[in-house]
N, C-alpha and C positions, 0 to 999 in steps of 0.2 A: 164773571169774569170770564178773562181772556181763553176760547180754546186753539189759539193760535200762538206759536211761538216763533218769533224771527229774530234771526243773530246771526251776525259778519257773512252776508249772502245766502244762507238759510231757512228757511219755512219749514216747519213742524207743526201737521194741526191734528188736534183729535180725532181720530173717529169713533171709536165705540169700542164696550167692554164685552168681554166673553165669560160667563161662568158663572157658580153661586157655591157656597161652600155643602157639600155631601158626603156622608160617606161611602156613598156610591151614584153609580146613576148619570144624569144630567148633573156635573157641577164638580168642584174639584175640592181636594183634601189637602192644604198646605203642596202647594205646587212646587219642588223644588229645582226642577230642570227643563229645560225643553229640546225640540228639534225641528224643523220643518221641512215638510217633505214637499213633493209639487202636487200643486193644484187647489192651494191655500189649506192643507192638513198641518196639522201640529200634531207631535205626540209629546203629552206633559207627563214624567215620574212624579208623582204624588207621594209625601211622606207619611200620610195619614196620621194618628191620632194617639193615646195612651190604650186606646182595645185592639189598635191595629186595623181595623175596619177600612182603614181607609188607604191602605199601602196599595198603588196599582199605578199603570199607565192608561191613559186615557187616547184616542185618536180621536183628535173633534177635527170638524171641516170649519172654519175661521169664520167665512162666507164674510157679509156686509153690514151693519148694521141689524139688529133683530135674524139674522141667518144662524147663527153659529146652530150646529148641530152633531152631535155626539154618533160615532161611527161605529168606535167598541171601545172594549176594557179589556187589559189584560197585563200579567204579572202580579200578581192580588196575592196577598199574606195568606204563609203558609209553606208546607217543607214539600218538599219534589222537585221534580222538574216544573218549569213554568210558574215556579211562585217565588215569592220571596218575603224577607226580611225587612232591609231595610234599602231600595228604592233608590239608585242617584243619580247617575247620568242618562241621559239618552241618545243616540244617535240614530241615523240612519244613511245608508248611501244608494236606498232609492230604491232598493231590491227589498234589503230586511233591514230592523230593529234593532240594536241591542243595545240594551240596557245590564249597571254596572249592580250591586251589590253590596252596600259600605259593609257591611257584617259577615256575611257570605264568603266574601274578597273571590267575588267572581263575576264573568261575563256571558250575560244569557242573549241568547237572536232569534229571533222570531221573524215569520214570516210580516209583510205590508201591513193584512188583516189582523197581526198577533197570534199568529198561531205557531206553537211552541217548536224550532228547530233544535235547537243544542243549546252547551254550555259550555264554559272553560275558565280555568281559571283555580288556583290554589293559594293560600297563606304563605307570606314570606319576604324576605326580603331577596332573594336571587332574583336571579334575570327569567324573564319571565311570571314571577310572582307578583304579589299585592298584598299592599298592606290597604284598606279603606280605599277603594276605588271611586273614584267621584266622577268628574265629567270626561263626556266622551268627545270625539270628530270623528268623521270618515272625511281623509285625503281622498281625492282624485283618481290614486288609482286603486282603492278599494281597502286599505288597508285604515286599521283601525288605532288613533294613539286615544291611550288612556292617562288621564291625571292619577298616579299611583301615588294619593295626598299621603297615606302615612308613612313612605315609604320618602313625599319629597321630591317627587324626578317624575318623566316622562316616560311612559313604556310606549312601543311602537309595535302590530300586532296583523297576521295578517287577516281576515277574515274570518278563519278557520279557528284563529287563535296562538301560530306560531309566534314567537318571541323571535322579533326581527332585530331591535335597538331602543338605546334609553340614552336620558341625558337628562342633566340637573341632580343636585344634592341637597341636602338641607343648609339652610342659611339665608345672611341677608346679602349677600354680594349679587354681582349681575351673573344670572344667571343658576344662580340658587333660587332655593324655595323652601316659603313657609306655608303648610299645611294648603297646597295650593287648590283650587276647588274648580273655576269652568274655562273652558279652552275654546277658541273656533280658529280657523284660516281665513287669509284673504284668496285672494283670486290668483295672486300670483305662490298660493303654498305659504306662505309665515302664518308661525303659528303665534298665539297671541296668549295669554295666562293667566285669569285672577290667583293671582298671590296674596292671598286673603290677608294671613295674618301677619304680614309684610306690607299690609295694607297699598297694595302697588299692582300695574298688569307690566308684563313684560312681553314683550317682542324677538323670539327668536325664529332665525333661519330654518327652510325647511331641511335643513341640516341638522337643525337644533341651535344653533350660533348664536349666541346672546347678541340683540340688533339695540333696541331700546327699550326703557321703562316709559312706565307715565306713574305720576300719583306720588305721593307722601303721603303720613297716616293726619286726619283733622276732625275732630267732628263738626259740624259746621249747625248753627243754631238758625233755629227758627223766629223770625222776626214776627212782631205782630201783623204784620200786613209783608206778607209771602208776596209781592207783586212788588212792591217799591222799594223794586232794584233796576241793574244795569239790564242789558239786554243777553250778558251772561246767565240771566233766571235768576227764579228765587232763591234766593239767601247766598249768593256770589259778587261778589265787584273782582271789576281786573284789576284790579290796583289794589285791597282790601283797605277799602273805606275803613274810618270807627265803625266799631263792630261789629265789623265782616270778614271773614278772612280772606287771605291770598287764594288766588283759582288754584285747580289741581289738587284739591285736600278728598282725601277718600278716607271713607271708613271700615276694612275687613270688605270689600269688593269680592263679590259671588261669581258675576259672568262676563263676558266682553263679546261684542258681536262687531262685525265691520263691513260696510257697507259697499258697495260699488263705488263709490266715489273713495275711498279711503277712508271714512272717517269711520270712526272708534266711537263704539257706545261702551258704556260699565256700568251695571248693576250694581250703585253707589249702597249698597244694605244696608247698611250701623247709619248712613244718611238720609235712610228715607227719599231716594231719585232716582235717575240715570244722565249721567254725564256725558257729555258728548265732547270728544276731542275730537282735532283734524290730525289729518296722516302723519304730521310731524309728532302731535302730543301736547298741541295745543287746545287750552279750553276753547269752546267755544259755544255750548248752551249747556239747561239743566232743565230735562222732564220731572215734574213732581208727581205728577199722576193729577186726572181731568173728567175724573168719570161720574160730570154733572149727569148724564144720560143712565139708569139703570141699564143691566145686560139682559135681554131676554130671559135667560131664564132667573135670573135675579127679578125681574119682575114678574113673571110667574109666583117667584111664592110668597109674593105681597101681594099680589091677585089672590089667592088660595087663604091668606088671611089676617080676617079686619082686623085683631086686635093686632098686629104686626103693623097697618096699615097707619093706626090710629096714635102709634108710638112715633113712627115718623111723622106724623105729620105736629106732635106735642113737641119735635125739637126744634131749640133756639138755632139751631147751624147744622147742618146736614154737610159742611163741608169739609169737614176730617173723612167723609165716606170718599169724596173726590179722591182724596191724595193714598200715593204707594205707603204703602205700611210692610214695611222688610221685602221689599223685589230681589228674589235671589236669580233670575233668569232673564236675558235679555237676548233679540235674536233679529233679523234684520232678510226681509222676503225679498228680492230681489226680480221676482216676478210682479211686484206691486209697489214699489217702493217702500212697504212699509214695516213696522217696529211695532214688534211687539214684546211685551214685558208679564212674566210671571211675578204677579201681587202674590207671591205667598199668604200675607196673613188678612186681609180678602179675599183668597179665595177665585180669583180671576185672572184673567188678561187683558191688558191694558192696550189700542192698536193707537199705533200714531202712522202718520203719512209722510215721508219726505215730499215736498210739493217743490215740484221743478216746473212749473211755470204761473208761479204765483205774480199776479198782479192789482194791485189795491186800484180801486174804479177812482177814475179822475173827473172833476169834475172843476167847472170852474166857477167861482161865485161873487 
């Protein structure tokens, strides 16, 4: 099965997976959101399980294949400073890490190693008040943009929690939101929001003015042969040929990232894929998960459990394991040209590389 996606002048190569399911320690527990720091470090917010054991933020060094390393664990479930109930968004400005708590309607601040510093926020719909805060992103000036999901708006704060500005309201019109989720900014400071229940991405200016929207609602069928399709990738064709929907369909998108070329990556949660669009919002490709090689931590679990190994060897096909299952977050690392995807139901990250110097071997036969 192919590990390289070639489409419209771009090449994406699957690199490796990081993580496994774990209530604590070297693993994730339903990773919800993430952000990247320098040096290939990722902060991953986990939503845990019904026993609350998995609520936390992992600081993980992604590395290359087989090089993942757990650096720290913080914001575990509990009461009091530095503890969480429902962690959601996570962002870093290079010095501090900010994490939203959807239940407590607050933002907690930690240093880069996970030491609690302070928290702020209270419930409500007034300026500076929060209702189910979701995604977070830090601007270059150090301000923090909060997706105030329950109030269907964005709010801007200083790093100390002082309210500065807001934009958006409930609705389906331009610049309006219906339970927004993930957020990012591009190199020019433009803001991109995953408008979850409106099934679209909205692009706003740095001042919060509407600029563009991408996507419309659509469930994407999974064909028997997931690869017998066009360069737009599995599940889609450009023209909407019989049996396949037209491009640009999204089903509850949860997150968005923008690379240094302006290409846009959308975690299409309900369709189990990451959709790639160009800077104008035209569909380019789809990534559906290609984890044909286990992560280091996953392989450690199998090696330690002979019964698990036997069960895997009896499986008719491991292909379902390769694929995304409700991916919740996506980010782009400009240091390495890598796309990192939080594969929530598989409790792992999948990493792709955007290849800029790809050349096929030429042979005269």
